[in-house]
C-alpha positions, -999 to +999 in steps of 0.1 A: -108+380+512-092+358+486-079+388+466-064+403+498-045+371+506-034+368+470-020+404+471-003+397+504+014+366+491+025+384+459+038+413+479+058+390+501+073+372+471+082+405+454+097+418+486+119+386+490+131+388+454+137+425+456+158+422+487+178+394+471+184+415+441+194+445+462+219+425+482+233+408+451+237+441+434+255+456+463+279+427+465+286+431+428+293+467+433+317+459+462+336+435+439+336+460+411+351+488+432+373+466+453+356+476+485+347+453+514+312+438+511+303+452+546+311+488+536+287+486+507+259+464+522+253+484+554+243+517+536+224+498+510+205+478+535+198+509+556+185+527+526+165+497+514+147+493+547+138+530+548+122+531+514+089+515+525+085+541+553+092+569+528+067+556+503+040+553+530+048+588+544+048+604+509+015+586+500-001+598+532+012+634+528-001+636+492-034+620+503-040+647+529-031+626+559-001+644+573-007+630+607-001+595+594+032+606+578+044+621+611+033+590+630+052+568+606+084+588+610+086+600+646+089+566+664+120+557+644+138+589+652+130+591+689+159+570+702 
C-alpha cells in the first residue's frame, strides 16, 4: 500500500514537471520561429495529452489485450 502511494505521488510529480517542460519548450519554439504562442501550444498540448492513451493502448496490444486498447481509443473518437 505504501509503495503504491509512493509511486502515485512520484508519477504526479513527474507528470507536473513534464507538462511544465513541454509548455516551456513550446513557448521557446514559438519565440525562436516568430510564431504566436497559441499556434505552437495547441498542437503540442493536443499531442501531449494523447501520448498517455497511446502508451496504454500499445502496452495493452502488445500484452495481448486488444480489447483494452480498443476500449481506450473508441470513446474519444465517438463525438
